[in-house]
ROFIFI-917857 format. One record per residue: chain; residue in one letter; residue number from 1; z, x, y of N, C-alpha, C in turn. Coordinates in steps of 0.05 Angstrom, whole numbers. Atoms other than C-alpha are relative to their C-alpha. Example, Ala and Ser with C-alpha at 12.3 -4.5 7.8 and 13.67 -1.06 7.14 Angstrom:
2
SITE   c   r     k       nz       nx       ny      caz      cax      cay       cz       cx       cy
SITE   A   a     1        0       18      -24      156      246      -90        0       18       24
SITE   A   s     2       -1      -16      -24      143      273      -21       14      -15       22
END
This chain:
211
SITE   c   r     k       nz       nx       ny      caz      cax      cay       cz       cx       cy
SITE   A   m     1        0       17      -24        0        0        0        0       17       25
SITE   A   k     2       -1      -18      -23       18       56       48      -27       14        4
SITE   A   r     3       26      -13       -2      -47       91       31      -21      -18       13
SITE   A   t     4       19       20      -11      -86       27       47        5       -3       30
SITE   A   k     5       -6        3      -29      -50       20      114      -10       25       15
SITE   A   s     6        9      -25      -13      -66       93      130      -30        0        3
SITE   A   v     7       29        2       -1     -140       82      114       -9      -19       22
SITE   A   v     8        6       20      -20     -142       19      157        6       11       28
SITE   A   f     9       -7      -11      -27     -106       54      215      -20       21        8
SITE   A   g    10       19      -20       -6     -153      113      210      -27      -11        9
SITE   A   f    11       25       13       -7     -214       68      212        1      -12       28
SITE   A   l    12       -3       12      -26     -188       30      273        1       21       22
SITE   A   l    13       -1      -21      -20     -172       94      309      -27       13        5
SITE   A   a    14       27      -11       -3     -241      123      295      -18      -19       15
SITE   A   s    15       16       20      -14     -273       58      319        6       -1       29
SITE   A   s    16       -8        1      -28     -233       57      383       -9       25       15
SITE   A   i    17       10      -25      -12     -251      130      397      -30       -2        5
SITE   A   g    18       29        2       -2     -325      116      384       -7      -19       23
SITE   A   l    19        6       19      -21     -323       55      430        6       12       27
SITE   A   a    20       -6      -12      -25     -289       95      485      -22       20        8
SITE   A   q    21       21      -19       -7     -342      149      480      -26      -15        8
SITE   A   n    22       24       14       -6     -397       97      481        0      -13       28
SITE   A   t    23       -1       12      -26     -372       69      547        4       22       22
SITE   A   d    24       -4      -22      -18     -364      138      579      -26        8       14
SITE   A   f    25       24       -5      -14     -426      133      622       -4      -20       22
SITE   A   h    26        6       18      -21     -453      100      685      -26      -15       -7
SITE   A   h    27       24       16        6     -504       43      679      -23        6       20
SITE   A   h    28       21       -2      -21     -541       55      745       -4       29        9
SITE   A   n    29        7      -27       -7     -578      119      761      -23        0       20
SITE   A   a    30       20       -1      -22     -615      129      827       -7       29        5
SITE   A   v    31        9      -28       -3     -656      192      839      -20        3       23
SITE   A   f    32       20       -8      -20     -693      224      897       -8       28       -7
SITE   A   g    33       10      -26        8     -738      283      882      -23        9       17
SITE   A   v    34       23      -12      -13     -788      330      914      -12       21      -19
SITE   A   g    35       13      -20       18     -839      375      880      -30        1        5
SITE   A   s    36       29       -3       -2     -912      383      865      -14      -18      -20
SITE   A   a    37       18       15       17     -966      337      838      -23       19       -7
SITE   A   i    38       19      -21        8    -1012      383      797      -21      -12      -18
SITE   A   p    39       21       10       18    -1079      358      771       -5       18      -23
SITE   A   a    40        4      -16       24    -1097      381      702      -28       -6      -12
SITE   A   g    41       25        5       13    -1161      389      662      -23       -4       20
SITE   A   s    42       24        5      -17    -1226      362      692        8      -13       27
SITE   A   t    43       -9       12      -25    -1185      327      746        0       20       23
SITE   A   t    44        1      -21      -21    -1183      394      783      -26        2       14
SITE   A   n    45       27        0      -13    -1257      383      799        1      -16       27
SITE   A   y    46        0       16      -24    -1238      332      853       27       -5       12
SITE   A   l    47      -27        3      -11    -1162      333      863       14       27        1
SITE   A   n    48      -14      -25       -4    -1117      389      888       30       -4       -4
SITE   A   t    49      -29        1        1    -1044      406      879       10       -8       27
SITE   A   a    50       -9       11      -26    -1004      369      932       30       -4       -1
SITE   A   p    51      -29        6       -1     -932      357      955        5      -28      -11
SITE   A   l    52       -7       25       13     -897      300      918       29       -8        6
SITE   A   i    53      -27       11       -2     -837      256      932        4      -22      -20
SITE   A   n    54       -5       18       22     -804      213      880       26      -16        5
SITE   A   f    55      -23       18        0     -757      152      883        0      -14      -27
SITE   A   a    56       -1       11       27     -733      128      815       27      -14       -4
SITE   A   y    57      -25       13        8     -681       81      785       -1       -4      -30
SITE   A   g    58       -3        4       29     -656       77      714       24      -17       -6
SITE   A   y    59      -23       16        9     -612       26      680        6       10      -29
SITE   A   r    60       -8      -12       26     -574       58      622       15      -21      -17
SITE   A   f    61      -11       21       17     -560        8      566       25       10      -15
SITE   A   n    62      -21      -13       15     -516       56      526       -3       30        3
SITE   A   r    63        1      -29       -3     -506      130      516      -27       12       -7
SITE   A   l    64       25      -12        9     -575      139      486      -24      -10       15
SITE   A   f    65       25       12      -10     -625       91      519        3       -9       29
SITE   A   q    66        2        8      -28     -646       79      591      -28      -11        7
SITE   A   a    67       26       11      -11     -701       36      624       -5       13       27
SITE   A   d    68        6      -15      -24     -737       71      681      -22      -14       16
SITE   A   a    69       21        8      -18     -779       51      742        1       18       24
SITE   A   g    70        0      -18      -23     -802       92      801      -26       -3       16
SITE   A   v    71       24       -3      -17     -851      105      857       -2       29        9
SITE   A   q    72        5      -27       -9     -881      173      870      -24        1       18
SITE   A   m    73       23       -2      -19     -927      193      927       -7       29        5
SITE   A   a    74       11      -27       -7     -970      255      935      -15       -2       26
SITE   A   f    75       12        0      -27     -999      275     1002      -24       19        0
SITE   A   g    76       23      -16       -4    -1071      298     1010      -13       13      -24
SITE   A   a    77       12      -12       24    -1090      313      938      -30       -4       -2
SITE   A   a    78       29        5        0    -1160      282      948      -15       14       22
SITE   A   n    79       13      -17      -21    -1173      327     1008      -19      -16       17
SITE   A   n    80       17       17      -16    -1201      270     1050       -6       12       27
SITE   A   r    81        8       -9      -27    -1240      294     1110      -18      -20       14
SITE   A   n    82       17       20      -11    -1275      229     1125       13      -11       26
SITE   A   a    83       -9       14      -24    -1270      196     1193        2      -30       -7
SITE   A   e    84       -4       28        6    -1240      127     1183       -6      -18       24
SITE   A   v    85        8       18      -21    -1268       70     1224       23      -20        5
SITE   A   t    86      -22       18       -7    -1213       31     1261       -9      -17       24
SITE   A   d    87        7       17      -22    -1210      -20     1316       -5       15       26
SITE   A   v    88        3      -15      -25    -1209       35     1368      -20       23       -4
SITE   A   g    89       20      -20        5    -1264       78     1336        7       17      -24
SITE   A   a    90       -3      -17       23    -1269      134     1285       24       19        4
SITE   A   i    91      -23      -18       -1    -1204      172     1270        1       16      -26
SITE   A   q    92       -2      -17       23    -1194      231     1224       19      -11      -21
SITE   A   g    93      -16       12       21    -1168      205     1157       15       20      -17
SITE   A   g    94      -15      -15       21    -1120      229     1104       -1      -15      -26
SITE   A   d    95       -1       15       25    -1102      206     1035       28        3      -13
SITE   A   h    96      -25        1       16    -1042      187      992       -6       -8      -28
SITE   A   e    97        3        6       28    -1036      184      917       26      -11      -10
SITE   A   f    98      -24       13       10     -985      134      890        0       -1      -31
SITE   A   m    99       -3        1       29     -959      138      819       25      -16       -7
SITE   A   i   100      -22       19        5     -916       82      791        5        0      -30
SITE   A   p   101       -7        0       28     -884       97      723       19      -22       -7
SITE   A   l   102      -18       21       10     -851       41      683        4        5      -30
SITE   A   g   103       -5       -7       28     -818       59      617       29        3       -6
SITE   A   g   104      -28       -4        8     -755       87      587        3       29      -11
SITE   A   r   105       -6      -27       10     -721      149      560       23       -1      -20
SITE   A   v   106      -22       -4       20     -674      174      505       16       24        9
SITE   A   y   107      -17      -22       -6     -615      218      521        6       15      -26
SITE   A   i   108       -4      -15       25     -608      274      470       29       10       -1
SITE   A   p   109      -28       -8        2     -536      284      447        3       31       -1
SITE   A   q   110       -6      -29        0     -507      354      460       29        4        8
SITE   A   p   111      -29       -3       -3     -437      384      466       10        5       28
SITE   A   f   112       -8       -8      -27     -437      401      541        1      -25       17
SITE   A   k   113       -5       25      -14     -407      345      583      -16       -1       26
SITE   A   r   114       13        0      -27     -440      367      649      -30        3       -2
SITE   A   l   115       29       -2        3     -510      375      621      -10      -25      -14
SITE   A   a   116       14       23       12     -558      319      603      -29        7       -5
SITE   A   f   117       28       -3        8     -624      325      566      -11      -27       -7
SITE   A   s   118       13       25        7     -672      267      562      -30        3       -1
SITE   A   a   119       29        0        3     -744      252      543       -8      -29       -2
SITE   A   g   120        9       28        1     -785      189      551      -29       -3        8
SITE   A   g   121       28        6       -7     -849      155      570       -4      -30        4
SITE   A   g   122        6       28       -4     -884       89      583      -27       -3       13
SITE   A   t   123       25        5      -13     -940       60      624        2        9       29
SITE   A   a   124        0       -9      -28     -962       84      693      -25      -11       14
SITE   A   y   125       22        9      -16    -1005       57      749       -5       20       22
SITE   A   l   126        8      -18      -21    -1044      103      796      -15      -15       22
SITE   A   h   127       14       12      -22    -1067       82      865       -5       21       21
SITE   A   y   128        7      -20      -20    -1105      128      912      -11      -15       24
SITE   A   s   129       10       13      -24    -1120      109      984       -6       19       22
SITE   A   e   130        5      -13      -25    -1153      137     1045       16      -13       22
SITE   A   t   131      -18       11      -19    -1107      128     1104       -5       12       28
SITE   A   v   132       -1      -11      -27    -1100      137     1179       30        3        7
SITE   A   s   133      -28       -6       -5    -1035      170     1199       11      -16       23
SITE   A   s   134      -12       16      -21     -987      129     1241        5       18       25
SITE   A   g   135       -4      -18      -23     -980      191     1286      -25        4       17
SITE   A   n   136       25       -3      -15    -1053      188     1309       -1      -20       23
SITE   A   v   137        5       17      -23    -1070      160     1377      -20      -22       -8
SITE   A   g   138       18       21        8    -1103       92     1369        4      -10      -28
SITE   A   y   139       -6        9       28    -1069       78     1302       -4      -30       -3
SITE   A   s   140        6       28        5    -1093       12     1273       13       -8      -27
SITE   A   v   141      -13        9       25    -1049      -24     1222      -21      -10      -20
SITE   A   g   142       20       11       17    -1111      -57     1195      -15       20      -16
SITE   A   c   143       15      -21       14    -1138       10     1171       20       20      -12
SITE   A   y   144      -19      -19       12    -1075       41     1142      -10        8      -28
SITE   A   s   145       14       -6       25    -1109       35     1074      -29       -7        3
SITE   A   c   146       27        6       -6    -1182       41     1090      -17       -4      -25
SITE   A   t   147       14        1       25    -1209       53     1020       20        7      -22
SITE   A   s   148      -20       -5       21    -1171       51      954      -13       -4      -27
SITE   A   r   149        8        3       28    -1179       56      879       25        2      -17
SITE   A   g   150      -24       -2       17    -1131       51      820       -6       -7      -29
SITE   A   g   151        3        7       28    -1119       39      747       25        7      -16
SITE   A   w   152      -24       -3       17    -1070       41      688       -3       22      -20
SITE   A   g   153       -1      -20       21    -1050       93      637       28        3      -10
SITE   A   g   154      -26       -5       11     -988      125      608       11       26        9
SITE   A   y   155      -13      -24       -8     -938      180      620       21        8      -21
SITE   A   g   156      -22      -10       15     -887      224      585       16       19       18
SITE   A   l   157      -16      -17      -17     -829      264      614       22       14      -17
SITE   A   a   158      -24      -13       10     -773      313      598       17        7       24
SITE   A   n   159      -18       -5      -22     -712      321      642       25       16       -9
SITE   A   l   160      -26      -14        3     -653      369      648       16       -4       25
SITE   A   s   161      -18        5      -23     -595      350      694       27       13       -4
SITE   A   y   162      -27      -11        0     -529      382      713       17      -16       18
SITE   A   y   163      -18       16      -16     -471      339      736       18       18       16
SITE   A   l   164      -16      -16      -19     -434      367      797       29       -6       -1
SITE   A   d   165      -28        8        0     -369      330      784        7       -9      -28
SITE   A   s   166      -10        7       26     -326      313      724       -4      -30       -6
SITE   A   n   167        5       28        4     -338      238      735      -30       -7       -5
SITE   A   q   168       28        3        5     -413      249      726      -14      -20       19
SITE   A   m   169       12       17      -20     -431      213      791      -24       13       14
SITE   A   f   170       21      -14      -14     -474      266      824      -12       22      -18
SITE   A   h   171       13      -21       16     -525      310      791      -25       11       14
SITE   A   v   172       26      -12       -8     -583      357      805      -15        5      -26
SITE   A   g   173       16       -4       25     -640      368      757      -29        4        6
SITE   A   t   174       29       -3       -2     -713      378      744      -14      -16      -22
SITE   A   t   175       15       16       19     -765      334      711      -29       11       -1
SITE   A   v   176       28       -6        5     -832      353      681      -13      -25      -11
SITE   A   q   177       13       25        7     -879      294      676      -30        3       -3
SITE   A   y   178       29        0        5     -949      285      648      -10      -28        1
SITE   A   i   179       12       27       -4     -992      225      670      -29        2       -7
SITE   A   s   180       28        3        5    -1059      205      642       -8      -29        4
SITE   A   a   181        7       27       -7    -1093      144      671      -29       -1       10
SITE   A   s   182       27        4      -11    -1162      117      689        2      -14       27
SITE   A   t   183        2       14      -26    -1179       98      761      -29       -7        4
SITE   A   n   184       27       10       -6    -1239       60      786       -1      -13       27
SITE   A   g   185        3       12      -27    -1265       37      853      -16       18       18
SITE   A   p   186       14      -16      -19    -1295       66      916       10       29        1
SITE   A   a   187       -8      -27       -3    -1293      140      931       24        2       18
SITE   A   v   188      -23       -7      -17    -1227      166      959        1       30        3
SITE   A   g   189        2      -28       -4    -1235      234      990      -20       12      -19
SITE   A   n   190       18      -13       19    -1264      279      937       -3      -14      -27
SITE   A   v   191        2       16       25    -1253      228      881      -25      -16        1
SITE   A   p   192       26       14       -1    -1322      200      864        3      -30       -5
SITE   A   a   193        0       30        4    -1340      126      864       -9       -6      -28
SITE   A   l   194        5        4       28    -1339      126      788       26       -5      -14
SITE   A   k   195      -25        2       15    -1289      109      734        7       28      -11
SITE   A   t   196       -8      -27        8    -1250      173      722       26       -2      -16
SITE   A   t   197      -26       -2       14    -1194      192      674       15       24       12
SITE   A   d   198      -14      -20      -16    -1143      230      715       25        9      -15
SITE   A   h   199      -24      -12       13    -1089      277      689       17       15       21
SITE   A   w   200      -18      -13      -18    -1028      300      727       23       12      -15
SITE   A   a   201      -24      -13       10     -974      350      709       19        5       23
SITE   A   n   202      -18        0      -24     -918      337      759       26       14       -6
SITE   A   v   203      -27      -13        2     -855      378      770       16       -8       24
SITE   A   t   204      -17        7      -23     -798      352      813       28       11       -4
SITE   A   f   205      -27       -8       -1     -730      377      832       16      -23       13
SITE   A   e   206      -11       26       -7     -681      320      839       30        1        7
SITE   A   f   207      -29        6       -5     -614      296      867        5      -28       -9
SITE   A   g   208       -5       26       11     -583      237      832       28      -10        5
SITE   A   l   209      -26       13       -2     -527      187      840        2      -21      -22
SITE   A   s   210       -5       19       22     -497      149      781       25      -16        6
SITE   A   f   211      -24       17       -6     -450       90      787        0      -24      -18
END
């Protein structure tokens, strides 16, 4: 009888410890990052490496799984030198490349409390647009996106993060992301007016808040 009680007590203790460990995480993870959008493969024929900013949010269901959504924007990758026609005449144009990943990730268990490794993937939408900068004289809201193209594809990523505090609220890290998607529509800068399959290898350095 005593042995049975000991086994039951041990099982309950192990279960309570496992439950406590399973709740030792934050559900909400917000990230801001900066880095480079780097075209890969044949995409380098018409797109250049460009500065990239990243805003992302993840909802962590448990210690292993998280759903992700984000918006990334590169500046000038299409090297647009076209004069955009506005209500006040022709103005020198620029271009922005938007990347919208929607997916999830898996956290890889490891013994270091302040380190987090994760890998994931999902679907991604690309949107390229020729623009007129709001800093130009004669800026016209009606021509902020003068010409655009876009399309769907997929992405994969790997992340390494380091928590700055024992409560795991603040972290810094780096993410390597690969995107492959098709875009179609009018020409945007050097991107031809054809259906293209575009590849990006993006690297960002991030600051995150978990709560």
